KOLTI-703132 format. One record per residue (C-alpha): x, y, z; residue in one letter; residue number from 1. Coordinates in Angstrom, 2 decimals, always signed. Example, Ala and Ser with C-alpha at 12.3 -4.5 7.8 and 13.67 -1.06 7.14 Angstrom:
# KOLTI-703132
GURO,x,y,z,doza,drentor
GURO,+12.30,-4.50,+7.80,a,1;
GURO,+13.67,-1.06,+7.14,s,2;
//
This chain:
# KOLTI-703132
GURO,x,y,z,doza,drentor
GURO,+119.38,+40.28,+181.10,m,1;
GURO,+116.83,+37.95,+179.57,k,2;
GURO,+116.90,+36.13,+176.27,t,3;
GURO,+114.39,+37.40,+173.72,y,4;
GURO,+113.54,+35.80,+170.41,e,5;
GURO,+111.83,+37.36,+167.41,a,6;
GURO,+110.93,+36.12,+163.95,v,7;
GURO,+110.89,+38.76,+161.23,f,8;
GURO,+109.14,+38.30,+157.90,i,9;
GURO,+110.57,+40.37,+155.05,l,10;
GURO,+108.95,+41.17,+151.72,d,11;
GURO,+110.90,+39.24,+149.04,p,12;
GURO,+110.17,+41.97,+146.46,k,13;
GURO,+111.84,+44.64,+148.59,k,14;
GURO,+114.86,+42.62,+149.72,v,15;
GURO,+117.72,+42.20,+147.28,e,16;
GURO,+120.20,+40.16,+149.32,d,17;
GURO,+117.85,+37.72,+151.05,g,18;
GURO,+117.76,+39.94,+154.13,g,19;
GURO,+121.49,+39.94,+154.92,e,20;
GURO,+121.55,+43.74,+155.28,a,21;
GURO,+118.52,+43.60,+157.58,f,22;
GURO,+120.17,+40.94,+159.76,a,23;
GURO,+123.37,+42.96,+160.01,k,24;
GURO,+121.45,+46.14,+160.95,a,25;
GURO,+119.36,+44.29,+163.55,a,26;
GURO,+122.46,+42.72,+165.10,s,27;
GURO,+124.22,+46.08,+165.23,e,28;
GURO,+121.17,+47.66,+166.91,l,29;
GURO,+121.10,+44.96,+169.59,v,30;
GURO,+124.82,+45.39,+170.26,e,31;
GURO,+124.52,+49.20,+170.32,a,32;
GURO,+121.89,+48.86,+173.05,l,33;
GURO,+124.26,+46.73,+175.15,g,34;
GURO,+122.86,+43.35,+174.20,g,35;
GURO,+124.44,+40.22,+172.84,k,36;
GURO,+123.15,+38.41,+169.75,v,37;
GURO,+122.93,+34.67,+170.33,q,38;
GURO,+121.52,+33.71,+166.97,r,39;
GURO,+120.55,+35.45,+163.74,c,40;
GURO,+119.57,+32.83,+161.20,v,41;
GURO,+117.77,+32.97,+157.88,s,42;
GURO,+114.95,+30.45,+157.72,l,43;
GURO,+114.57,+31.08,+154.01,g,44;
GURO,+111.64,+31.96,+151.82,r,45;
GURO,+108.36,+30.33,+152.77,r,46;
GURO,+104.86,+30.38,+151.37,q,47;
GURO,+102.11,+31.68,+153.65,f,48;
GURO,+99.18,+29.41,+154.49,a,49;
GURO,+96.93,+32.36,+153.62,r,50;
GURO,+97.82,+35.54,+151.75,p,51;
GURO,+98.64,+38.58,+153.87,i,52;
GURO,+97.29,+41.43,+151.81,g,53;
GURO,+98.68,+40.79,+148.33,k,54;
GURO,+101.69,+38.84,+149.63,h,55;
GURO,+101.85,+35.09,+149.30,k,56;
GURO,+105.39,+34.47,+150.62,a,57;
GURO,+108.04,+36.00,+152.83,g,58;
GURO,+111.67,+35.65,+153.87,i,59;
GURO,+111.88,+34.58,+157.50,y,60;
GURO,+114.69,+35.57,+159.90,w,61;
GURO,+115.07,+34.24,+163.46,d,62;
GURO,+116.86,+36.55,+165.93,l,63;
GURO,+117.66,+35.61,+169.53,a,64;
GURO,+119.45,+38.06,+171.81,a,65;
GURO,+120.21,+38.77,+175.45,d,66;
GURO,+118.79,+42.20,+176.30,l,67;
GURO,+117.68,+44.24,+179.28,s,68;
GURO,+114.03,+45.29,+179.57,a,69;
GURO,+115.00,+48.91,+178.86,e,70;
GURO,+116.68,+47.88,+175.60,s,71;
GURO,+113.61,+45.98,+174.48,v,72;
GURO,+111.48,+49.06,+175.15,a,73;
GURO,+113.92,+51.16,+173.10,a,74;
GURO,+113.64,+48.74,+170.18,i,75;
GURO,+109.83,+48.78,+170.34,k,76;
GURO,+109.85,+52.60,+170.24,d,77;
GURO,+111.76,+52.65,+166.93,r,78;
//
């Protein structure tokens, strides 16, 4: 297994709990695929340097997990 890291940016207007439910679901998905979550940390709300569409800010989450290559492919397919 290799360690993979991903940073997710959530829309603050669509997230009620600061992304806690997203983090829990992502961690459960990794564990269901036989991986182990090393870190799942909220980096907080940050302003973008340039707007992305109509969005000017996002809630950042950092996720690091040990996964097999097959598990990563399964996550990408979802």
